[in-house]
C-alpha positions as CSV (number, residue, x, y, z in Angstrom):
1,M,9.3,3.0,-10.2
2,T,11.0,0.2,-12.0
3,R,12.2,-3.3,-11.0
4,T,16.0,-3.4,-10.6
5,N,16.5,-6.8,-9.0
6,E,16.1,-10.2,-10.7
7,L,12.8,-11.9,-9.8
8,K,14.7,-14.5,-7.7
9,Y,12.7,-14.9,-4.4
10,T,9.2,-16.1,-3.9
11,S,6.4,-14.3,-2.0
12,V,2.9,-14.9,-0.8
13,E,0.8,-11.9,0.2
14,I,-2.3,-11.9,2.3
15,C,-4.9,-9.0,2.4
16,A,-3.4,-8.0,-0.9
17,G,-6.0,-5.3,-1.6
18,A,-5.4,-3.5,-4.9
19,G,-1.8,-4.5,-5.0
20,G,0.2,-1.6,-3.5
21,Q,2.5,-3.9,-1.4
22,A,2.6,-6.4,-4.2
23,V,3.8,-3.9,-6.8
24,G,6.5,-2.7,-4.4
25,L,7.7,-6.2,-3.5
26,H,7.6,-7.2,-7.2
27,D,9.8,-4.2,-8.0
28,A,12.2,-5.3,-5.2
29,G,12.6,-8.6,-6.9
30,F,10.0,-10.9,-5.4
31,R,8.1,-13.3,-7.6
32,H,4.6,-13.7,-6.2
33,V,3.2,-17.2,-5.9
34,A,-0.2,-16.0,-4.7
35,L,-2.0,-12.8,-3.8
36,I,-4.8,-13.5,-1.4
37,E,-7.7,-11.0,-1.0
38,I,-11.4,-11.2,0.1
39,D,-12.8,-8.2,-1.8
40,K,-14.0,-9.1,-5.3
41,D,-13.3,-5.7,-6.9
42,A,-9.7,-5.7,-5.5
43,C,-9.3,-9.3,-6.8
44,Q,-10.4,-8.2,-10.2
45,T,-7.9,-5.3,-10.1
46,L,-5.1,-7.8,-9.3
47,R,-6.2,-10.1,-12.2
48,V,-6.4,-7.2,-14.7
49,N,-2.9,-6.1,-13.9
50,T,-1.2,-9.5,-13.5
51,E,-2.8,-12.1,-15.7
52,G,-1.1,-12.5,-19.0
53,S,1.9,-10.4,-17.9
54,P,5.3,-12.1,-18.3
55,E,6.5,-10.0,-15.3
56,W,3.8,-11.7,-13.1
57,K,4.0,-15.2,-14.6
58,G,2.9,-17.8,-12.1
59,C,1.1,-15.4,-9.8
60,K,-2.3,-16.7,-8.6
61,V,-5.0,-14.4,-7.4
62,V,-6.9,-16.1,-4.6
63,E,-10.3,-14.7,-3.6
64,A,-10.8,-16.0,-0.1
65,D,-11.6,-15.2,3.5
66,L,-8.4,-15.9,5.4
67,R,-10.2,-17.4,8.3
68,G,-11.3,-20.3,6.1
69,F,-8.3,-20.5,3.9
70,D,-6.3,-23.7,3.7
71,P,-2.6,-22.8,3.1
72,A,-2.0,-26.4,1.8
73,T,-3.8,-25.3,-1.4
74,L,-0.8,-23.1,-2.2
75,G,1.2,-26.3,-2.9
76,L,4.2,-25.1,-0.9
77,E,6.3,-27.3,1.3
78,P,7.2,-25.9,4.7
79,G,10.3,-23.7,4.4
80,E,10.0,-23.4,0.6
81,L,8.6,-19.9,0.6
82,D,11.0,-17.0,0.9
83,L,8.6,-14.2,2.1
84,L,5.2,-14.1,3.6
85,A,3.9,-10.5,3.6
86,G,0.6,-8.8,4.3
87,G,-1.2,-5.7,5.6
88,V,-3.5,-7.2,8.2
89,P,-6.7,-5.1,8.8
90,C,-6.0,-1.8,10.4
91,P,-9.2,-0.9,12.2
92,P,-8.4,-2.8,15.4
93,F,-5.4,-0.5,16.0
94,S,-6.4,2.7,14.2
95,A,-6.7,5.9,16.2
96,A,-9.7,6.7,14.0
97,G,-11.5,3.7,15.5
98,K,-12.1,2.2,18.9
99,Q,-8.6,0.5,19.1
100,L,-10.1,-2.7,20.4
101,G,-7.0,-4.7,19.3
102,R,-7.4,-8.4,20.0
103,E,-11.0,-7.9,21.0
104,D,-11.8,-6.7,17.4
105,E,-13.2,-9.4,15.2
106,R,-11.2,-8.0,12.3
107,D,-7.9,-8.7,14.0
108,L,-6.1,-11.2,11.7
109,F,-2.7,-11.3,13.5
110,P,-3.6,-14.8,14.9
111,T,-4.4,-15.9,11.4
112,M,-1.1,-14.5,10.1
113,M,0.7,-16.4,12.8
114,D,-1.0,-19.6,11.8
115,L,0.2,-19.1,8.2
116,V,3.7,-18.4,9.4
117,D,3.6,-21.7,11.4
118,H,2.3,-23.7,8.4
119,L,4.5,-22.2,5.6
120,E,7.7,-21.5,7.6
121,P,8.8,-18.8,5.3
122,K,12.4,-17.4,5.5
123,A,11.1,-13.9,6.2
124,V,7.9,-12.3,7.4
125,M,6.7,-8.7,6.7
126,I,3.6,-7.2,8.2
127,E,2.2,-3.7,7.6
128,N,-0.3,-1.8,9.7
129,V,-1.3,1.6,11.0
130,R,1.1,3.6,13.3
131,G,-1.4,3.1,16.1
132,L,-0.2,-0.4,16.5
133,L,3.0,1.0,18.1
134,D,1.1,3.0,20.7
135,P,1.9,2.0,24.3
136,K,-1.5,0.5,24.8
137,F,-0.5,-2.3,22.4
138,D,2.9,-3.0,23.9
139,E,1.7,-6.3,25.5
140,Y,0.1,-7.4,22.3
141,R,3.2,-6.7,20.2
142,N,5.4,-8.5,22.7
143,E,3.1,-11.6,22.4
144,I,3.5,-11.5,18.6
145,I,7.3,-11.3,18.8
146,K,7.4,-14.1,21.4
147,Q,5.2,-16.2,19.0
148,L,7.6,-15.5,16.1
149,E,10.6,-16.3,18.3
150,S,9.0,-19.6,19.3
151,M,8.8,-20.5,15.6
152,G,12.5,-19.7,15.1
153,Y,12.4,-16.1,13.9
154,E,14.3,-13.0,14.9
155,E,12.8,-9.6,15.0
156,C,14.7,-7.4,12.6
157,Y,12.7,-4.3,13.4
158,W,9.2,-3.0,14.2
159,D,9.2,0.7,13.2
160,I,7.2,3.5,11.7
161,L,8.1,4.5,8.1
162,E,6.8,7.8,6.7
163,A,5.7,7.5,3.1
164,K,6.8,11.1,2.2
165,D,10.4,10.1,3.0
166,Y,10.3,7.6,0.1
167,G,9.1,9.9,-2.7
168,V,5.4,9.4,-2.0
169,P,3.6,12.8,-2.1
170,Q,1.6,12.1,1.0
171,L,1.8,12.0,4.8
172,R,1.2,8.3,5.5
173,P,3.1,6.8,8.5
174,R,2.9,3.0,8.6
175,A,4.1,0.5,11.2
176,I,6.2,-2.2,9.6
177,L,7.4,-5.5,11.2
178,V,10.1,-7.6,9.6
179,A,11.2,-10.9,11.1
180,M,13.6,-13.4,9.5
181,K,15.1,-16.8,10.2
182,P,18.5,-16.2,12.1
183,E,20.7,-17.2,9.1
184,Y,19.2,-14.3,7.2
185,A,18.4,-11.9,10.0
186,Q,22.1,-11.5,10.7
187,Y,22.6,-9.8,7.3
188,F,19.5,-7.6,7.5
189,E,20.2,-3.8,7.7
190,H,17.3,-1.5,8.7
191,R,18.0,1.7,6.9
192,K,15.8,4.8,6.7
193,P,16.5,7.5,4.1
194,Q,19.3,9.9,5.1
195,E,17.4,12.7,3.5
196,A,13.6,12.7,2.8
197,N,12.9,12.4,-1.0
198,V,9.9,14.8,-0.7
199,I,7.8,15.2,-3.8
200,S,4.9,17.8,-3.8
201,V,1.4,17.1,-4.9
202,G,2.0,19.6,-7.7
203,E,5.0,17.7,-9.0
204,A,3.2,14.4,-8.8
205,L,0.0,15.5,-10.6
206,H,1.2,18.2,-13.0
207,D,0.9,16.1,-16.2
208,S,-2.4,14.4,-15.3
209,M,-4.0,17.6,-14.1
210,R,-2.9,19.6,-17.1
211,A,-4.3,16.9,-19.4
212,R,-7.6,17.1,-17.6
213,Y,-7.9,20.8,-18.1
214,E,-6.7,20.7,-21.7
215,A,-9.5,18.1,-22.4
216,V,-12.2,20.7,-21.8
217,D,-13.1,23.6,-24.1
218,D,-13.3,26.3,-21.5
219,P,-11.6,29.7,-21.4
220,R,-11.1,29.3,-17.7
221,A,-9.0,26.2,-18.0
222,E,-5.5,27.7,-18.2
223,S,-5.9,30.0,-15.3
224,A,-7.6,27.4,-13.2
225,F,-4.8,25.0,-13.8
226,K,-2.1,27.6,-12.9
227,N,-4.0,28.5,-9.7
228,W,-4.2,24.9,-8.7
229,Y,-0.5,24.2,-9.6
230,E,0.8,27.2,-7.6
231,K,-1.0,25.9,-4.4
232,A,-0.2,22.2,-5.1
233,L,3.5,22.9,-5.1
234,E,3.3,23.9,-1.4
235,G,3.6,20.4,0.0
236,V,2.5,16.8,0.3
237,A,-1.1,15.5,0.7
238,P,-2.7,14.4,3.9
239,T,-3.3,10.7,4.3
240,V,-5.5,9.3,1.5
241,V,-8.3,7.3,3.1
242,G,-10.5,4.6,1.6
243,G,-13.3,4.8,4.0
244,S,-15.7,2.1,5.0
245,K,-18.1,0.1,2.9
246,K,-20.8,1.0,5.5
247,H,-20.7,4.7,4.4
248,G,-21.6,6.4,1.2
249,G,-19.7,7.8,-1.7
250,A,-16.0,8.5,-1.9
251,D,-14.4,11.8,-0.7
252,L,-11.0,12.8,0.6
253,G,-11.5,12.3,4.3
254,P,-12.6,14.1,7.4
255,T,-12.9,17.8,7.9
256,R,-9.2,18.4,8.8
257,A,-8.1,16.4,5.8
258,K,-10.4,18.4,3.5
259,R,-8.9,21.6,4.8
260,A,-5.4,20.3,4.1
261,W,-6.5,19.4,0.6
262,A,-8.0,22.9,0.1
263,D,-4.6,24.4,1.0
264,L,-3.2,22.4,-2.0
265,G,-5.9,23.7,-4.3
266,V,-7.9,20.5,-4.3
267,C,-11.6,20.1,-3.5
268,G,-12.1,17.2,-1.1
269,M,-15.9,16.9,-1.4
270,G,-16.0,13.9,-3.6
271,V,-13.9,12.2,-6.3
272,A,-14.0,13.3,-10.0
273,N,-14.8,11.1,-13.0
274,E,-11.9,10.1,-15.3
275,P,-11.5,12.6,-18.2
276,H,-13.2,10.2,-20.7
277,E,-16.2,9.8,-18.4
278,M,-16.5,13.4,-17.2
279,K,-20.1,14.7,-17.4
280,D,-19.9,17.8,-15.2
281,A,-16.8,20.0,-15.6
282,E,-18.2,22.5,-13.0
283,R,-18.2,19.8,-10.4
284,D,-15.0,18.0,-11.3
285,L,-12.7,20.9,-12.4
286,F,-14.1,24.3,-11.6
287,A,-15.5,24.1,-8.1
288,P,-14.7,27.1,-6.0
289,A,-12.4,25.0,-3.8
290,G,-10.5,23.7,-6.9
291,P,-10.5,20.5,-8.9
292,K,-11.5,17.2,-7.5
293,L,-9.1,14.3,-7.9
294,T,-9.8,11.3,-10.1
295,V,-9.2,7.7,-8.9
296,T,-6.1,7.6,-11.1
297,Q,-4.7,10.8,-9.5
298,A,-5.4,9.5,-6.0
299,A,-3.4,6.4,-7.1
300,L,-0.5,8.6,-8.1
301,I,-0.6,10.2,-4.7
302,Q,-0.3,6.7,-3.3
303,G,2.8,6.0,-5.4
304,F,1.2,3.5,-7.8
305,P,2.6,3.4,-11.3
306,A,0.4,5.2,-13.9
307,I,-0.2,1.9,-15.8
308,W,-1.9,0.2,-12.8
309,K,-5.6,0.0,-13.4
310,F,-8.4,-0.3,-10.8
311,S,-11.6,-2.3,-11.3
312,G,-15.1,-1.7,-10.0
313,R,-17.3,1.5,-9.9
314,K,-15.7,4.8,-8.9
315,T,-16.4,4.5,-5.1
316,A,-15.1,0.9,-5.0
317,A,-12.0,1.8,-7.0
318,Y,-11.3,4.8,-4.8
319,R,-11.7,2.7,-1.7
320,Q,-9.0,0.2,-3.0
321,V,-6.6,3.1,-3.6
322,G,-7.2,4.7,-0.2
323,N,-6.6,1.5,1.6
324,A,-3.4,0.6,-0.2
325,F,0.2,0.5,1.0
326,P,2.3,2.8,-1.1
327,P,4.4,0.7,-3.5
328,P,7.7,2.8,-3.0
329,V,7.6,2.1,0.7
330,A,7.0,-1.6,0.2
331,Q,9.8,-1.7,-2.4
332,A,12.3,0.0,0.1
333,V,11.5,-2.7,2.7
334,G,11.6,-5.4,0.1
335,D,15.0,-4.2,-1.1
336,Q,16.4,-4.7,2.3
337,I,15.0,-8.2,2.7
338,Y,16.3,-9.1,-0.7
339,A,19.7,-7.8,0.2
340,A,19.8,-9.9,3.3
341,F,18.9,-13.0,1.3
342,E,21.7,-12.2,-1.2
343,A,24.3,-11.6,1.5
344,A,23.4,-14.9,3.2
345,A,23.7,-16.8,-0.2
346,K,27.0,-15.2,-0.8
347,A,28.3,-16.1,2.6
348,E,27.2,-19.7,2.2
349,Q,29.1,-19.9,-1.1
350,G,32.2,-18.8,0.7
């Protein structure tokens, strides 16, 4: 994944996490003014990857709870910002939870609307779980759209995008809302891929998995790698999940997900150490169910570039990866917002 557009338009992102959406929007040509996140490990991940990089010049990582955040500290005049984006917390709408919606204390849609009202960006992009588009939340979604309309925005679309259609080797449907000021919305084109760009787990992890096996001096390595690779070519991964801080160590999800991983030759009962930190090859590479994934490999399954580094201990780093928005999907949406801005600018020039 590479940046093809000039870094012409500004962006502020809330609930930035480990930077999945930020990477995608950056590659679409958005220059981040600020990435706002509450988790200290995720903030360190953002700093490690952006500070000192000419590509991310001017990007400020803000460690803050949005409920107490003062947008005036961003130093932006109303209407100056091009894009306000964010993946507000998913648990209030997730089918894996109680789907309490507005009754869930983690619902940050009201906070997002307050930020829209204060910053008056030209465009708004919000990402969430597909459960938000369930019929039970129709009224809630309509209220959000009415709020945006009252602030002078037009809904461009609120739709489900499937990550595997964008070259991400994973089943990960996400609900995406895009709204823009009318002068830009008229040029926005919501396009989904004509043909899914499906990449298998085997294709995505071939090089990294081979390197892991080649790093151990074990006569079983070559056959174990071939056995995994043959299975991993069969399809895409189930949804990578980050889990809750309330629970223990990292693994690859509930029972059904672990079965799906097993079909791809991967053991879902935990996460492996990186090759340079590996202490137990039997656990990490030669388990009966197959190799376990490293955090780096889970990030590749999410569509992160290989150079993106994750901070914190293994469980914290894996949680960041599992909760991320796949960069290629974010880039696809960002490309369309960028194109609408460009079309509007061209029309204004006559």
